[in-house]
N, C-alpha and C positions, 0 to 999 in steps of 0.2 A: 505493500500500500504506498503512495504517496503524500504527504501533507504540505500545507502550506502553512508558513509560520506567521502569528504574530506577535512581532517579540518585544515586550515593552521597557526599555528603560529611562531608569528616574532620573538620572542626571545627561548632561550633555554628548557624553562619548560613551561610542556602544562597545558593546566588547564580546557579547555574546553569539554575535553573528558570523565575526569571527574566527569562534572554536564550532559551530556546528556548520560551516560549509565547505571545513576539513573533513568532515563525517560523511556526507552525505549529500544528497542535493536539492533537497527543495527544496521551495516557496520559500525566503525570510526576510521579513517586512518588518524595520525596528522602528516603534514608536516611542519618540521622543522628548528627551528634558520636561518629563510630567509627570502627573499617573496615567496611567491612562482613563482612571472612573472621573476625573475631570479634566485639565487644562488640555488633554489629549485627547479628547473623547471624540470630538469631529475628524480626528486623523483618523481614528478606528471605525466608522461610519466611512468616509472615503476607502479607506483601503478594501474594504469590505466589499464593497463593490466593484473595485476595481478588479479585485480579486474572483471574482462571479465570472467574467469575462475569460478567462482561461479555466474554469472549473472543470475541464474537461482532463486537464493534466492533472490531476491532485484528488485523493479520495473526500476530502476533510480541511478543516482550517483547524490551528490548536492557536490556542492566546495566549501566550504567557506575561498574565499581567505580572508587575511589581511587587514587593510582601507589605507592603505599603500602598495598596489598593485597595479600596471601598469594593470587593466586588459586584452591592447591588446597579449603581447606574453601568455596570457594562453587560451584566445581562440585560437591563433594562432593556439594551438596545437593541435586544430580536424580539422586542413585543412594543416598544414603540414606537420604531421608526420603520413607516409601510415596508419600503423601500427592501431593506432588511431581513422582516419580517419576511418575505414573500418569495426570498433567497435563499435564504439557510434556516436548520432549525439547529435546537441548542442539544447538545447531544447531554451533557452533563454539567457539572462541575465537581472539580481535583481538587484537593485543596493539602498541599502538602506541611507537614510537621516536623519541628524539630526536636526528637526527643532527649535534648538535652535542654535547652533554648523555652520548650514551647510554654511554662507553665508561670512563667517567668515574664514571658510578653503577654498571658494572657492577665497575667493579675498588674500591669504595671498601671498606672492614673495617670487619665486624664486630665487635662486642664475642659472646664464645663463647656458643654456645648462642640466635643472634639470625639470625634465616635473611635473605640478602641480595634484598629483594622483586622488585629490578630483574633479578636473575637469573631470580628463579622461575617470575616473569611470560614475560620470553622461554623460559623454557624448556618451558611449559604452551601460550604460543600453538601454533594451528593455523596461521594465517596471520602474519607480523609483518610493518606497517606505518615504512616509515622516511622520515620524514618531515623538512622544515626540509632537503632536500637544495640547498635555492639556497643557504641560509649554508655550507655544505660546498661547496666550486666543484670541490676536486679531484678527480678520476677516481679516483685510485689509494689515497685514504685513506676516500674511500668504498666502492672493495673491502673496505679493512680491515677498516674497520667490520662490512661483509657475513658476509666471510672470523667475525670475532669472534662472530657472532651465530649463525654457523652452526655454528659447534662447542659452542654450545649446547644448539643445534638445530638438528642437519643435517636433518630434513624439512620444515618447516615454510619455505614459500615467500615472499619477501622483496619487497615491490613499493614503492617507491621513489615518493613525493609530494612536493608545496609545499605548505603553507598545507593540510593534512591533507584536499586535493579529488582523490580517488578515484574508480572508476564504483562504482554502490552494491552492482554484480551482483558483486563480486569480493568484498564480504562479509556478506553475507543471503542465503539460501537456498540455502548452499555444500557442505552435510551435512559437515563436514569433519574434526566433533569426533571421534576413535577413542582408546573408552575402554583396547585394549590397548597400544596406543602409550603412553599412560600409566602402565599397568599397569608397561612394561617397564622405563622408569630409577625406577620409583617404587612397588616391589611394596605396598608398605603403605598404598597409596591408599584403600582403603576401611573399613581398617581405624578400631578407635572411638577409641586415642590420637590423637589429629592437633591436637594442640597445639603453639602456636609463639608466638615473641613476636619483638615489635617494639625495637627500636634508640631506647631511650630518652630519647638527643638529641635525638630526631627528631618534633617536637613542631606544632601549629597553633596558631593567634590569631585570631580574625573577631569582626568587631564590627560592628553595625548603626548609625548616629545620623541624628537628624529632623536636617533643614534643608537645605543647600546646601553646598559647598563653590567655591572656589576655583580653578581649576583649574592658575593659572601655578601658586600652588604644591605644590598637589598635585601637579605635573609635575617640580618643583624638587627637593620633596619624596625624591619616589620615584629620582628620579638619583642622589641625592645616599646615597640608605639603597641600589641598588646595587652603586654605586663602592663603598660601604662592604664589603658584606656581599653580596654579589653570590653569592658562590661556596658559600654558606649555604642560598640561599632557593631550596626548593628549583621549588615554584609561587605564582602568585600571583594573584589576580583582585578582583575587583568589578566594582561598578555605580555611577555618580555621579549625580549631583542637581547639576550646574553653574549657578552663580549666572550668571544670563541665554542661558540655551538652553534651549527649550524640549525637545532632545532627551536622551537617555540616555548619558552618556560609559563605555563599556566598555570597560576595561583588564582587560589578563593578561600573566605574565612567564614566564619561565622562565631561573633564574640571572639574569646581566645583558644577554638579552634582553628587551624590552619594546616592546608596541606596543601604540597602545589607538586608537579613535573612536568619535564619536558614532554612534547607531544605534537606533532609534525611541524615540517618543516619549513622553511621560509622558500615559496618561490623563487625560479629564477625572474632580476629584476625587480622584487616588490620591493619596497622601500621598508627597511628595517624601523621599526619604531616600538613604541614601549605606552602601553596604555594602564590604565590603572579608574576604579569605578568606589569611592568608600559613598557609605547608607549609614548614619549615626544617629547621635542623641547628642548633643552641645557640639557639634565636631570642632575642634581648632583648623578649621580649611586651609591659611594660611600657611601654620606650621605644617601639616601633611604633603602640600604642593612644594617645601621647601626639601621637608626630609626623601621624597619620591627624585626632587631634580638634582639631591644631593650625590645620589646613585647612579647618576647617567658616566661613563666613561669620558673624561674631556680629555683631560692629558697623557701623553707621551710617556711611557714606566722609566723610572731612573736608572734602570742596567738591561745593557744592552743583551743580543745573545753573546755569551764567550765569558760577560763577566763574570773574575774571581768573586764572589759575596760570603758574609758571614747567613745563615739560616738559624733560626730557631728551635730548636727539638726537642725544647726543656731545656738543652745549655743548648748552646751558641758554637757551631761546626762549622767547619768552612766549604768549598764548594763551586759548583760551576753552574752558573745560569746558561738551560737548554734551552726552553720553549721561553714564548708569550705565548699569554690568555692561554692556557693550557689548559682545555675542560672548566670554561669558567674561572682560575686560577691567571694570579696577576702571572706568577711564575712557576715553572718549573727544573728543580735546581738537582742537578748529579754531587751529592756530594763526597769531597776526598779516601772519607774514607767508607771502605767497603763497596762505591759507587753507586749509592742506594739512591733513591729518587726520591723526595719529599717537595710536599706545593707548599705555594709561600700564597695562600688566597687574595693579601690584600698590599700593594705595595706603598705600605710605610713601615716605619724600624722596627716597630715589634714586631714584624715579622720576618725581614732581610735586612738588612744594611750595608752598606763598605765594608772593604775590610778594612 
């Protein structure tokens, strides 16, 4: 089966399209710089109408909203807009929850008049995916999380999974959406007045910069960031061009849970650039951008190949630089003693210095 994907990025710079297009040939449309439920809802209608002109080339449309979206206005689009209503049938609303953080998100106190989007997304779901159950290993804790979800939505099945791995048959063409159920808990759902307000303390920042990054500096920066402010980081992700590597480095995280891997190669002639998106509460946006840009490789390395240096191996040992930017490390050094090879991750005196 083939699907068109409408992917909503909260920030100004997109990431997911570059990942998806590496793996499949689905049609991908990014709806940028705002929540699909409000500021860019008109773009959703336009995208749906344009896609239908090519409906013979795919079997359905998957809409991925940002985690900050209220699902109600998105669902409404399929019933209130007459053109969309005649062209599409809403199959189901799937909500993915993070076993590690969902209770914390459900319990967040919002300013008066501001909706808790996590609660709304659980309530509107036709099926709930409880992801990252490998992190929450205690069965009683998992049962307590499921009980909390059922209080908000007693009817939706809850499926446990790890790494979002789940049988597509559980998600596609299941005919689960029931308008009557929605009207039972939200009678004014189809009314004209559906304005809602987001928490102004929750913001996003995104940036793209040309050139390569030093992977070791990047990992140290992200680790420091999540240690100091992980509780306020709702979601972060990026694609990096790493000096010394032909593969793209894909990273993503939620709170203090961070992971990254090399995936897919840069295409011939494709500009090497690095992109990140951060979504969270009370973000220090200038500091985030400054920290990211500080990971860029800008200067030439101090020691040319063949230079005799001292390498920090727990103790300082003599050696010779035999490669630069080797597997993302600034230097590969062959020690005089035993001809052993070691690596200096960053070009600073803490790791490598002149003889």
